[in-house]
N, CA, C and O of each residue as an XYZ file, in Angstrom:
396
protein
N       0.847     -1.172      0.000
C       0.000      0.000      0.000
C       0.885      1.224      0.000
O       1.767      1.358      0.848
N       0.660      2.110     -0.933
C       1.381      3.373     -0.976
C       0.447      4.471     -0.504
O      -0.742      4.459     -0.821
N       0.981      5.419      0.253
C       0.159      6.500      0.786
C       0.313      7.754     -0.048
O       1.427      8.141     -0.404
N      -0.805      8.389     -0.358
C      -0.836      9.739     -0.880
C      -1.624     10.530      0.139
O      -1.850     10.057      1.253
N      -2.041     11.721     -0.223
C      -2.855     12.489      0.718
C      -4.186     11.817      0.967
O      -4.555     11.572      2.116
N      -4.911     11.517     -0.098
C      -6.220     10.892      0.025
C      -6.330      9.655     -0.852
O      -7.422      9.120     -1.042
N      -5.211      9.204     -1.383
C      -5.228      8.049     -2.275
C      -4.209      7.010     -1.814
O      -3.187      7.338     -1.213
N      -4.512      5.769     -2.107
C      -3.573      4.672     -1.897
C      -3.569      3.820     -3.150
O      -4.551      3.788     -3.892
N      -2.487      3.143     -3.380
C      -2.417      2.171     -4.461
C      -2.426      0.796     -3.820
O      -1.536      0.444     -3.046
N      -3.454      0.024     -4.159
C      -3.618     -1.311     -3.607
C      -3.140     -2.313     -4.645
O      -3.501     -2.217     -5.818
N      -2.334     -3.269     -4.222
C      -1.824     -4.308     -5.112
C      -2.489     -5.621     -4.713
O      -2.384     -6.052     -3.565
N      -3.180     -6.264     -5.676
C      -3.871     -7.522     -5.369
C      -2.920     -8.712     -5.459
O      -1.727     -8.548     -5.717
N      -3.462     -9.918     -5.241
C      -2.643    -11.127     -5.231
C      -1.952    -11.395     -6.559
O      -0.909    -12.047     -6.594
N      -2.527    -10.895     -7.659
C      -1.934    -11.103     -8.981
C      -0.937    -10.008     -9.352
O      -0.377    -10.027    -10.448
N      -0.712     -9.049     -8.444
C       0.234     -7.972     -8.721
C      -0.374     -6.791     -9.449
O       0.347     -5.872     -9.837
N      -1.700     -6.793     -9.647
C      -2.370     -5.677    -10.306
C      -2.525     -4.514     -9.341
O      -2.910     -4.701     -8.187
N      -2.223     -3.305     -9.821
C      -2.352     -2.119     -8.995
C      -3.680     -1.431     -9.271
O      -4.118     -1.342    -10.418
N      -4.322     -0.943     -8.202
C      -5.590     -0.228     -8.322
C      -5.494      1.029     -7.474
O      -5.247      0.955     -6.270
N      -5.690      2.195     -8.108
C      -5.719      3.443     -7.365
C      -7.039      3.527     -6.615
O      -8.106      3.328     -7.195
N      -6.959      3.823     -5.322
C      -8.156      3.914     -4.491
C      -8.145      5.227     -3.731
O      -7.090      5.758     -3.383
N      -9.343      5.739     -3.481
C      -9.487      6.946     -2.669
C      -9.844      6.532     -1.253
O     -10.662      5.638     -1.036
N      -9.220      7.195     -0.297
C      -9.501      6.926      1.114
C     -10.760      7.681      1.506
O     -10.843      8.900      1.352
N     -11.734      6.942      2.013
C     -12.968      7.545      2.484
C     -12.752      8.097      3.888
O     -13.040      9.266      4.144
N     -12.248      7.268      4.800
C     -11.838      7.720      6.123
C     -11.049      6.623      6.817
O     -11.087      5.456      6.427
N     -10.341      7.029      7.847
C      -9.570      6.096      8.665
C      -9.989      6.266     10.118
O     -10.515      7.310     10.502
N      -9.756      5.251     10.909
C     -10.013      5.349     12.342
C      -9.139      4.342     13.071
O      -8.631      3.389     12.480
N      -8.977      4.573     14.362
C      -8.202      3.668     15.201
C      -9.118      3.027     16.221
O     -10.055      3.659     16.709
N      -8.851      1.778     16.543
C      -9.606      1.058     17.553
C      -8.696      0.737     18.723
O      -7.734     -0.018     18.586
N      -9.009      1.317     19.882
C      -8.249      0.991     21.087
C      -8.506     -0.450     21.511
O      -7.616     -1.117     22.038
N      -9.741     -0.932     21.275
C     -10.095     -2.300     21.659
C      -9.236     -3.336     20.951
O      -8.848     -4.342     21.547
N      -8.936     -3.087     19.667
C      -8.159     -4.055     18.886
C      -6.714     -3.612     18.678
O      -5.893     -4.384     18.183
N      -6.399     -2.373     19.054
C      -5.033     -1.880     18.915
C      -4.589     -1.772     17.473
O      -3.417     -1.982     17.159
N      -5.538     -1.440     16.580
C      -5.230     -1.355     15.154
C      -5.825     -0.095     14.557
O      -6.734      0.515     15.121
N      -5.295      0.279     13.408
C      -5.872      1.333     12.586
C      -6.594      0.667     11.424
O      -6.218     -0.420     10.986
N      -7.633      1.328     10.930
C      -8.437      0.796      9.832
C      -8.644      1.881      8.793
O      -8.645      3.070      9.109
N      -8.820      1.460      7.557
C      -9.058      2.397      6.467
C     -10.222      1.894      5.615
O     -10.266      0.726      5.226
N     -11.158      2.790      5.335
C     -12.230      2.539      4.371
C     -11.791      3.193      3.074
O     -11.386      4.356      3.077
N     -11.863      2.468      1.964
C     -11.406      2.990      0.673
C     -12.219      2.382     -0.454
O     -12.887      1.362     -0.286
N     -12.147      3.041     -1.623
C     -12.865      2.534     -2.787
C     -12.065      2.829     -4.048
O     -11.338      3.821     -4.112
N     -12.199      1.963     -5.055
C     -11.466      2.160     -6.304
C     -11.895      3.445     -7.007
O     -13.071      3.808     -6.992
N     -10.936      4.124     -7.617
C     -11.188      5.351     -8.363
C     -11.445      4.994     -9.822
O     -10.787      4.112    -10.373
N     -12.395      5.672    -10.442
C     -12.623      5.502    -11.872
C     -13.930      4.821    -12.193
O     -14.463      4.050    -11.394
N     -14.441      5.116    -13.376
C     -15.725      4.572    -13.809
C     -15.690      3.052    -13.924
O     -16.714      2.397    -13.727
N     -14.523      2.480    -14.240
C     -14.437      1.023    -14.379
C     -14.675      0.312    -13.054
O     -14.939     -0.891    -13.041
N     -14.587      1.035    -11.935
C     -14.805      0.436    -10.623
C     -16.295      0.369    -10.259
O     -16.663     -0.281     -9.281
N     -17.152      1.041    -11.046
C     -18.583      1.058    -10.756
C     -19.265     -0.178    -11.310
O     -18.864     -0.714    -12.343
N     -20.316     -0.631    -10.601
C     -21.111     -1.722    -11.121
C     -22.164     -1.174    -12.087
O     -22.171      0.019    -12.393
N     -23.053     -2.051    -12.565
C     -24.040     -1.635    -13.563
C     -25.016     -0.585    -13.044
O     -25.663      0.092    -13.843
N     -25.137     -0.432    -11.728
C     -26.024      0.571    -11.141
C     -25.281      1.865    -10.807
O     -25.866      2.778    -10.225
N     -24.018      1.951    -11.164
C     -23.235      3.137    -10.868
C     -22.726      3.188     -9.441
O     -22.243      4.225     -8.989
N     -22.830      2.068     -8.725
C     -22.368      1.996     -7.342
C     -20.913      1.522     -7.302
O     -20.482      0.735     -8.145
N     -20.175      2.006     -6.323
C     -18.794      1.595     -6.127
C     -18.691      0.879     -4.786
O     -19.169      1.382     -3.769
N     -18.069     -0.290     -4.787
C     -17.913     -1.063     -3.557
C     -16.842     -0.445     -2.669
O     -15.742     -0.127     -3.119
N     -17.194     -0.284     -1.394
C     -16.250      0.242     -0.412
C     -15.574     -0.938      0.279
O     -16.230     -1.904      0.667
N     -14.269     -0.845      0.426
C     -13.476     -1.886      1.075
C     -12.961     -1.355      2.406
O     -12.862     -0.145      2.608
N     -12.640     -2.261      3.299
C     -12.037     -1.879      4.573
C     -10.942     -2.880      4.909
O     -11.085     -4.085      4.701
N      -9.851     -2.349      5.431
C      -8.730     -3.189      5.842
C      -8.113     -2.588      7.094
O      -8.224     -1.388      7.347
N      -7.472     -3.429      7.862
C      -6.594     -2.925      8.905
C      -5.336     -2.439      8.182
O      -5.022     -2.922      7.094
N      -4.628     -1.502      8.771
C      -3.392     -1.085      8.130
C      -2.333     -0.716      9.150
O      -2.612     -0.301     10.275
N      -1.104     -0.890      8.693
C       0.063     -0.507      9.465
C       0.745      0.586      8.663
O       1.248      0.320      7.571
N       0.776      1.824      9.182
C       1.431      2.901      8.437
C       2.923      2.621      8.276
O       3.549      2.021      9.150
N       3.476      3.056      7.165
C       4.903      2.914      6.940
C       5.669      4.034      7.616
O       5.090      5.048      8.006
N       6.968      3.846      7.751
C       7.829      4.915      8.248
C       7.947      5.978      7.171
O       7.300      5.871      6.129
N       8.750      6.989      7.397
C       8.800      8.157      6.523
C       8.849      7.828      5.035
O       8.023      8.341      4.280
N       9.768      7.009      4.592
C       9.914      6.719      3.167
C       9.492      5.304      2.810
O       9.836      4.807      1.738
N       8.753      4.650      3.695
C       8.327      3.280      3.441
C       6.825      3.222      3.194
O       6.068      4.068      3.669
N       6.412      2.212      2.446
C       5.002      1.990      2.204
C       4.359      1.394      3.447
O       5.012      0.698      4.225
N       3.072      1.675      3.627
C       2.318      1.021      4.686
C       1.852     -0.332      4.187
O       2.127     -0.717      3.051
N       1.151     -1.047      5.041
C       0.690     -2.385      4.672
C      -0.777     -2.563      5.056
O      -1.175     -2.280      6.186
N      -1.577     -3.038      4.092
C      -2.968     -3.385      4.364
C      -3.025     -4.808      4.883
O      -2.320     -5.689      4.391
N      -3.866     -5.026      5.879
C      -4.001     -6.350      6.477
C      -5.462     -6.770      6.468
O      -6.345     -5.916      6.555
N      -5.736     -8.061      6.364
C      -7.129     -8.523      6.374
C      -7.745     -8.369      7.765
O      -7.042     -8.354      8.776
N      -9.066     -8.254      7.791
C      -9.803     -8.244      9.045
C      -9.865     -9.693      9.514
O     -10.235    -10.577      8.742
N      -9.509     -9.943     10.767
C      -9.273    -11.315     11.206
C     -10.415    -11.969     11.966
O     -10.543    -13.193     11.929
N     -11.248    -11.197     12.652
C     -12.233    -11.832     13.522
C     -13.632    -11.268     13.308
O     -13.804    -10.171     12.775
N     -14.625    -12.038     13.734
C     -16.013    -11.570     13.685
C     -16.199    -10.340     14.567
O     -16.974     -9.443     14.236
N     -15.485    -10.303     15.692
C     -15.585     -9.159     16.601
C     -15.116     -7.885     15.906
O     -15.720     -6.825     16.071
N     -14.028     -7.991     15.120
C     -13.555     -6.833     14.352
C     -14.608     -6.406     13.338
O     -14.901     -5.217     13.209
N     -15.180     -7.375     12.615
C     -16.201     -7.049     11.612
C     -17.405     -6.370     12.255
O     -17.966     -5.432     11.688
N     -17.809     -6.844     13.447
C     -18.938     -6.224     14.149
C     -18.623     -4.772     14.482
O     -19.466     -3.895     14.289
N     -17.418     -4.511     14.982
C     -17.004     -3.162     15.320
C     -16.949     -2.282     14.073
O     -17.387     -1.132     14.102
N     -16.410     -2.824     12.977
C     -16.304     -2.076     11.722
C     -17.692     -1.744     11.190
O     -17.924     -0.632     10.715
N     -18.610     -2.690     11.265
C     -19.977     -2.445     10.809
C     -20.622     -1.319     11.625
O     -21.337     -0.482     11.075
N     -20.372     -1.302     12.910
C     -20.908     -0.248     13.775
C     -20.343      1.121     13.381
O     -21.081      2.104     13.317
N     -19.038      1.182     13.117
C     -18.400      2.430     12.682
C     -18.978      2.865     11.336
O     -19.274      4.044     11.146
N     -19.141      1.932     10.406
C     -19.692      2.241      9.088
C     -21.118      2.786      9.204
O     -21.463      3.776      8.559
N     -21.942      2.137     10.027
C     -23.321      2.592     10.196
C     -23.368      3.996     10.786
O     -24.199      4.807     10.378
N     -22.500      4.291     11.728
C     -22.424      5.635     12.310
C     -22.006      6.642     11.254
O     -22.589      7.722     11.162
N     -21.001      6.302     10.456
C     -20.538      7.179      9.384
C     -21.675      7.470      8.401
O     -21.893      8.624      8.032
N     -22.399      6.428      7.975
C     -23.491      6.602      7.014
C     -24.608      7.473      7.594
O     -25.164      8.319      6.894
N     -24.937      7.265      8.875
C     -25.982      8.062      9.520
C     -25.563      9.528      9.591
O     -26.390     10.415      9.379
N     -24.286      9.796      9.887
C     -23.801     11.165      9.929
C     -23.842     11.797      8.546
O     -24.182     12.973      8.421
N     -23.503     11.044      7.508
C     -23.541     11.567      6.144
C     -24.957     11.903      5.727
O     -25.191     12.937      5.101
N     -25.912     11.036      6.070
C     -27.311     11.294      5.750
C     -27.794     12.543      6.467
O     -28.536     13.339      5.891
N     -27.384     12.725      7.715
C     -27.741     13.914      8.473
C     -27.203     15.190      7.843
O     -27.881     16.217      7.834
N     -25.985     15.124      7.317
C     -25.395     16.289      6.636
C     -26.116     16.585      5.338
O     -26.299     17.751      4.988
N     -26.533     15.546      4.612
C     -27.232     15.737      3.350
C     -28.593     16.387      3.558
O     -29.064     17.140      2.706
N     -29.228     16.092      4.699
C     -30.552     16.641      4.976
C     -30.481     18.072      5.492
O     -31.457     18.815      5.392
N     -29.356     18.456      6.033
C     -29.216     19.805      6.617
C     -29.052     20.875      5.557
O     -28.923     22.055      5.885
């Protein structure tokens, strides 16, 4: 994972690179990890309904000149916590749209 201001480059298992935009990041004291919500940039990332899938990973930031690393979510407890954070984020966004 390479860091930009609001973009990361994600490399899949086949070595393909995908530019992604960071939606938001957060830290969990309960799990002692940082997490990032991100989505692929570009029209090719949209499905037939024009929707773009949002991904989430744990991440370890890199040092000054090093790349960070994306890590898989490991437990159901982590997924439950992430879902709660996502639902809160979506509710806040809906509230801003209505204001």
